[in-house]
Jmol script that loads the backbone (N, CA, C; Angstrom):
load data "model"
ATOM      1  N   MET A   1       6.734 -47.395 -12.237  1.00  0.00           N
ATOM      2  CA  MET A   1       6.639 -48.933 -11.682  1.00  0.00           C
ATOM      3  C   MET A   1       5.421 -49.503 -12.302  1.00  0.00           C
ATOM      4  N   GLY A   2       6.241 -50.673 -12.111  1.00  0.00           N
ATOM      5  CA  GLY A   2       5.513 -51.803 -12.695  1.00  0.00           C
ATOM      6  C   GLY A   2       5.050 -52.206 -11.939  1.00  0.00           C
ATOM      7  N   THR A   3       4.065 -53.726 -11.001  1.00  0.00           N
ATOM      8  CA  THR A   3       3.873 -54.823 -10.770  1.00  0.00           C
ATOM      9  C   THR A   3       4.989 -55.497  -9.761  1.00  0.00           C
ATOM     10  N   GLN A   4       6.044 -55.732 -11.296  1.00  0.00           N
ATOM     11  CA  GLN A   4       7.483 -56.041 -11.219  1.00  0.00           C
ATOM     12  C   GLN A   4       8.222 -55.481 -10.184  1.00  0.00           C
ATOM     13  N   ASP A   5       8.314 -54.601 -10.935  1.00  0.00           N
ATOM     14  CA  ASP A   5       9.172 -53.470  -9.572  1.00  0.00           C
ATOM     15  C   ASP A   5       8.831 -53.427  -8.521  1.00  0.00           C
ATOM     16  N   VAL A   6       7.597 -53.236  -8.315  1.00  0.00           N
ATOM     17  CA  VAL A   6       7.242 -53.349  -6.953  1.00  0.00           C
ATOM     18  C   VAL A   6       7.646 -54.602  -5.999  1.00  0.00           C
ATOM     19  N   LEU A   7       7.714 -55.496  -6.761  1.00  0.00           N
ATOM     20  CA  LEU A   7       8.154 -56.427  -6.217  1.00  0.00           C
ATOM     21  C   LEU A   7       9.355 -56.909  -5.783  1.00  0.00           C
ATOM     22  N   SER A   8      10.012 -55.892  -6.665  1.00  0.00           N
ATOM     23  CA  SER A   8      11.944 -56.182  -6.765  1.00  0.00           C
ATOM     24  C   SER A   8      11.676 -55.415  -5.142  1.00  0.00           C
ATOM     25  N   VAL A   9      11.072 -53.967  -5.309  1.00  0.00           N
ATOM     26  CA  VAL A   9      11.478 -52.779  -4.386  1.00  0.00           C
ATOM     27  C   VAL A   9      11.433 -54.005  -2.703  1.00  0.00           C
ATOM     28  N   HIS A  10      10.027 -54.543  -3.051  1.00  0.00           N
ATOM     29  CA  HIS A  10       9.313 -55.336  -2.021  1.00  0.00           C
ATOM     30  C   HIS A  10      10.569 -56.329  -0.938  1.00  0.00           C
ATOM     31  N   GLN A  11      11.373 -57.129  -2.015  1.00  0.00           N
ATOM     32  CA  GLN A  11      12.045 -58.491  -1.806  1.00  0.00           C
ATOM     33  C   GLN A  11      13.643 -58.176  -1.474  1.00  0.00           C
ATOM     34  N   ALA A  12      14.030 -56.715  -2.260  1.00  0.00           N
ATOM     35  CA  ALA A  12      14.781 -56.245  -1.836  1.00  0.00           C
ATOM     36  C   ALA A  12      15.077 -55.512   0.136  1.00  0.00           C
ATOM     37  N   ALA A  13      13.732 -54.947   0.161  1.00  0.00           N
ATOM     38  CA  ALA A  13      13.583 -54.417   1.637  1.00  0.00           C
ATOM     39  C   ALA A  13      12.483 -54.972   1.632  1.00  0.00           C
ATOM     40  N   PRO A  14      12.422 -55.694   2.030  1.00  0.00           N
ATOM     41  CA  PRO A  14      11.022 -57.338   2.190  1.00  0.00           C
ATOM     42  C   PRO A  14      10.352 -56.183   3.694  1.00  0.00           C
ATOM     43  N   GLU A  15      10.678 -55.629   5.008  1.00  0.00           N
ATOM     44  CA  GLU A  15      10.299 -54.619   5.961  1.00  0.00           C
ATOM     45  C   GLU A  15      10.035 -53.424   5.567  1.00  0.00           C
ATOM     46  N   ALA A  16      10.285 -52.693   4.665  1.00  0.00           N
ATOM     47  CA  ALA A  16       9.801 -52.286   4.141  1.00  0.00           C
ATOM     48  C   ALA A  16       8.287 -51.669   3.992  1.00  0.00           C
ATOM     49  N   LEU A  17       8.093 -50.384   4.463  1.00  0.00           N
ATOM     50  CA  LEU A  17       6.056 -49.912   3.662  1.00  0.00           C
ATOM     51  C   LEU A  17       6.116 -48.923   2.147  1.00  0.00           C
ATOM     52  N   LEU A  18       5.565 -50.140   1.803  1.00  0.00           N
ATOM     53  CA  LEU A  18       5.494 -49.220   0.596  1.00  0.00           C
ATOM     54  C   LEU A  18       4.289 -48.567   0.326  1.00  0.00           C
ATOM     55  N   ILE A  19       4.901 -47.079  -0.104  1.00  0.00           N
ATOM     56  CA  ILE A  19       3.540 -46.586  -0.325  1.00  0.00           C
ATOM     57  C   ILE A  19       3.206 -46.238  -2.097  1.00  0.00           C
ATOM     58  N   GLY A  20       2.417 -46.690  -2.504  1.00  0.00           N
ATOM     59  CA  GLY A  20       1.646 -46.686  -3.768  1.00  0.00           C
ATOM     60  C   GLY A  20       1.258 -44.930  -3.974  1.00  0.00           C
ATOM     61  N   SER A  21       1.559 -43.645  -5.124  1.00  0.00           N
ATOM     62  CA  SER A  21       1.097 -42.830  -4.830  1.00  0.00           C
ATOM     63  C   SER A  21       1.092 -42.467  -6.130  1.00  0.00           C
ATOM     64  N   HIS A  22       0.425 -41.266  -6.953  1.00  0.00           N
ATOM     65  CA  HIS A  22       0.348 -41.200  -8.147  1.00  0.00           C
ATOM     66  C   HIS A  22      -0.291 -42.388  -8.870  1.00  0.00           C
ATOM     67  N   MET A  23      -1.493 -42.914  -8.490  1.00  0.00           N
ATOM     68  CA  MET A  23      -1.315 -44.226  -9.330  1.00  0.00           C
ATOM     69  C   MET A  23      -2.103 -43.756 -10.458  1.00  0.00           C
ATOM     70  N   GLU A  24      -2.956 -43.287 -10.586  1.00  0.00           N
ATOM     71  CA  GLU A  24      -4.434 -43.044 -11.688  1.00  0.00           C
ATOM     72  C   GLU A  24      -4.248 -42.061 -12.167  1.00  0.00           C
ATOM     73  N   ALA A  25      -3.131 -41.245 -12.219  1.00  0.00           N
ATOM     74  CA  ALA A  25      -2.836 -39.906 -12.952  1.00  0.00           C
ATOM     75  C   ALA A  25      -2.814 -40.281 -14.492  1.00  0.00           C
ATOM     76  N   VAL A  26      -3.051 -39.565 -15.387  1.00  0.00           N
ATOM     77  CA  VAL A  26      -2.112 -39.914 -16.470  1.00  0.00           C
ATOM     78  C   VAL A  26      -1.273 -40.770 -17.456  1.00  0.00           C
ATOM     79  N   ASN A  27      -0.621 -40.144 -16.758  1.00  0.00           N
ATOM     80  CA  ASN A  27       1.176 -40.656 -17.279  1.00  0.00           C
ATOM     81  C   ASN A  27       1.338 -41.500 -16.387  1.00  0.00           C
ATOM     82  N   HIS A  28       0.770 -42.108 -15.261  1.00  0.00           N
ATOM     83  CA  HIS A  28       1.981 -42.823 -14.505  1.00  0.00           C
ATOM     84  C   HIS A  28       0.308 -44.273 -14.920  1.00  0.00           C
ATOM     85  N   PHE A  29      -0.284 -44.437 -15.765  1.00  0.00           N
ATOM     86  CA  PHE A  29      -1.931 -45.352 -15.384  1.00  0.00           C
ATOM     87  C   PHE A  29      -1.968 -46.476 -16.175  1.00  0.00           C
ATOM     88  N   ALA A  30      -0.139 -46.984 -15.140  1.00  0.00           N
ATOM     89  CA  ALA A  30       0.419 -48.558 -16.254  1.00  0.00           C
ATOM     90  C   ALA A  30      -0.308 -49.650 -15.664  1.00  0.00           C
ATOM     91  N   VAL A  31      -0.739 -49.474 -14.154  1.00  0.00           N
ATOM     92  CA  VAL A  31      -1.210 -50.363 -12.629  1.00  0.00           C
ATOM     93  C   VAL A  31      -1.628 -49.301 -12.220  1.00  0.00           C
ATOM     94  N   SER A  32      -3.143 -50.267 -12.169  1.00  0.00           N
ATOM     95  CA  SER A  32      -4.151 -48.899 -11.180  1.00  0.00           C
ATOM     96  C   SER A  32      -3.820 -49.561  -9.716  1.00  0.00           C
ATOM     97  N   ARG A  33      -4.964 -48.540  -9.207  1.00  0.00           N
ATOM     98  CA  ARG A  33      -4.336 -49.210  -7.250  1.00  0.00           C
ATOM     99  C   ARG A  33      -4.789 -50.393  -7.268  1.00  0.00           C
ATOM    100  N   ALA A  34      -6.343 -50.749  -7.624  1.00  0.00           N
ATOM    101  CA  ALA A  34      -6.995 -52.399  -7.784  1.00  0.00           C
ATOM    102  C   ALA A  34      -5.666 -53.473  -7.921  1.00  0.00           C
ATOM    103  N   ASP A  35      -5.156 -53.185  -9.457  1.00  0.00           N
ATOM    104  CA  ASP A  35      -4.380 -54.213 -10.049  1.00  0.00           C
ATOM    105  C   ASP A  35      -3.027 -54.206  -8.441  1.00  0.00           C
ATOM    106  N   LEU A  36      -2.774 -53.399  -8.374  1.00  0.00           N
ATOM    107  CA  LEU A  36      -1.102 -53.356  -7.198  1.00  0.00           C
ATOM    108  C   LEU A  36      -1.880 -53.905  -6.331  1.00  0.00           C
ATOM    109  N   ARG A  37      -2.637 -53.751  -5.525  1.00  0.00           N
ATOM    110  CA  ARG A  37      -3.215 -54.712  -4.572  1.00  0.00           C
ATOM    111  C   ARG A  37      -3.450 -55.732  -4.214  1.00  0.00           C
ATOM    112  N   ALA A  38      -4.430 -56.436  -5.632  1.00  0.00           N
ATOM    113  CA  ALA A  38      -4.525 -57.637  -6.008  1.00  0.00           C
ATOM    114  C   ALA A  38      -2.696 -58.451  -6.259  1.00  0.00           C
ATOM    115  N   PHE A  39      -2.117 -57.438  -6.666  1.00  0.00           N
ATOM    116  CA  PHE A  39      -0.473 -58.080  -7.162  1.00  0.00           C
ATOM    117  C   PHE A  39      -0.238 -58.437  -5.990  1.00  0.00           C
ATOM    118  N   ALA A  40      -0.145 -57.031  -5.218  1.00  0.00           N
ATOM    119  CA  ALA A  40       0.464 -57.513  -3.486  1.00  0.00           C
ATOM    120  C   ALA A  40       0.019 -58.681  -2.529  1.00  0.00           C
ATOM    121  N   ARG A  41      -0.942 -58.570  -2.723  1.00  0.00           N
ATOM    122  CA  ARG A  41      -1.867 -59.956  -2.231  1.00  0.00           C
ATOM    123  C   ARG A  41      -1.709 -61.397  -2.508  1.00  0.00           C
ATOM    124  N   ALA A  42      -1.593 -61.416  -3.874  1.00  0.00           N
ATOM    125  CA  ALA A  42      -0.706 -62.939  -4.610  1.00  0.00           C
ATOM    126  C   ALA A  42       0.413 -63.084  -4.130  1.00  0.00           C
ATOM    127  N   ASN A  43       1.477 -62.105  -4.027  1.00  0.00           N
ATOM    128  CA  ASN A  43       2.570 -62.225  -3.889  1.00  0.00           C
ATOM    129  C   ASN A  43       3.070 -62.049  -2.146  1.00  0.00           C
ATOM    130  N   GLY A  44       2.145 -61.917  -1.586  1.00  0.00           N
ATOM    131  CA  GLY A  44       2.054 -61.610   0.032  1.00  0.00           C
ATOM    132  C   GLY A  44       3.002 -60.847   0.797  1.00  0.00           C
ATOM    133  N   PHE A  45       2.086 -59.652   0.188  1.00  0.00           N
ATOM    134  CA  PHE A  45       3.296 -57.938   0.718  1.00  0.00           C
ATOM    135  C   PHE A  45       1.576 -57.020   0.374  1.00  0.00           C
ATOM    136  N   ALA A  46       0.619 -57.294   0.804  1.00  0.00           N
ATOM    137  CA  ALA A  46      -0.045 -56.818   1.272  1.00  0.00           C
ATOM    138  C   ALA A  46      -0.131 -55.891   2.295  1.00  0.00           C
ATOM    139  N   ASP A  47       0.446 -56.243   3.513  1.00  0.00           N
ATOM    140  CA  ASP A  47       0.566 -56.211   4.467  1.00  0.00           C
ATOM    141  C   ASP A  47       1.615 -54.890   4.875  1.00  0.00           C
ATOM    142  N   LYS A  48       1.950 -54.626   3.670  1.00  0.00           N
ATOM    143  CA  LYS A  48       3.243 -53.600   3.403  1.00  0.00           C
ATOM    144  C   LYS A  48       3.192 -52.686   2.484  1.00  0.00           C
ATOM    145  N   LEU A  49       1.244 -52.492   1.746  1.00  0.00           N
ATOM    146  CA  LEU A  49       0.972 -51.831   1.607  1.00  0.00           C
ATOM    147  C   LEU A  49      -0.683 -51.070   1.608  1.00  0.00           C
ATOM    148  N   PRO A  50      -0.366 -49.694   2.633  1.00  0.00           N
ATOM    149  CA  PRO A  50      -1.578 -49.123   2.783  1.00  0.00           C
ATOM    150  C   PRO A  50      -2.272 -49.011   2.023  1.00  0.00           C
ATOM    151  N   GLY A  51      -3.570 -49.224   2.190  1.00  0.00           N
ATOM    152  CA  GLY A  51      -4.727 -49.306   1.472  1.00  0.00           C
ATOM    153  C   GLY A  51      -5.537 -47.184   1.329  1.00  0.00           C
ATOM    154  N   ASP A  52      -6.210 -47.312   0.384  1.00  0.00           N
ATOM    155  CA  ASP A  52      -6.047 -46.226   0.165  1.00  0.00           C
ATOM    156  C   ASP A  52      -6.886 -45.098   1.424  1.00  0.00           C
ATOM    157  N   GLY A  53      -6.607 -44.246   1.473  1.00  0.00           N
ATOM    158  CA  GLY A  53      -7.604 -43.365   2.649  1.00  0.00           C
ATOM    159  C   GLY A  53      -6.396 -43.568   3.906  1.00  0.00           C
ATOM    160  N   GLU A  54      -5.907 -44.616   4.408  1.00  0.00           N
ATOM    161  CA  GLU A  54      -4.980 -45.251   5.235  1.00  0.00           C
ATOM    162  C   GLU A  54      -4.171 -44.186   5.875  1.00  0.00           C
ATOM    163  N   THR A  55      -3.786 -43.937   7.580  1.00  0.00           N
ATOM    164  CA  THR A  55      -3.206 -42.784   7.897  1.00  0.00           C
ATOM    165  C   THR A  55      -1.877 -44.026   8.458  1.00  0.00           C
ATOM    166  N   VAL A  56      -0.698 -43.262   7.494  1.00  0.00           N
ATOM    167  CA  VAL A  56       0.923 -44.052   7.640  1.00  0.00           C
ATOM    168  C   VAL A  56       0.824 -42.808   9.203  1.00  0.00           C
ATOM    169  N   ILE A  57       1.369 -43.549  10.794  1.00  0.00           N
ATOM    170  CA  ILE A  57       2.286 -42.744  11.338  1.00  0.00           C
ATOM    171  C   ILE A  57       3.481 -43.762  11.551  1.00  0.00           C
ATOM    172  N   VAL A  58       4.416 -43.048  10.942  1.00  0.00           N
ATOM    173  CA  VAL A  58       6.327 -43.756  11.820  1.00  0.00           C
ATOM    174  C   VAL A  58       6.888 -43.054  12.548  1.00  0.00           C
TER     175      VAL A  58
END
end "model"
wireframe off; spacefill off
backbone 0.3
color backbone group
């Protein structure tokens, strides 16, 4: 998924918590963690994207 795909998911389910995984594996390296974080901030959903090392309890 690229950043626009993530934005589409957020728009379709704005209350959903989005968890990025396998971000920097060789075959997934289209978007870095830093790029995704910056994109989420710029598009107003950084609060729906936990940071590295955060624990998510649902």
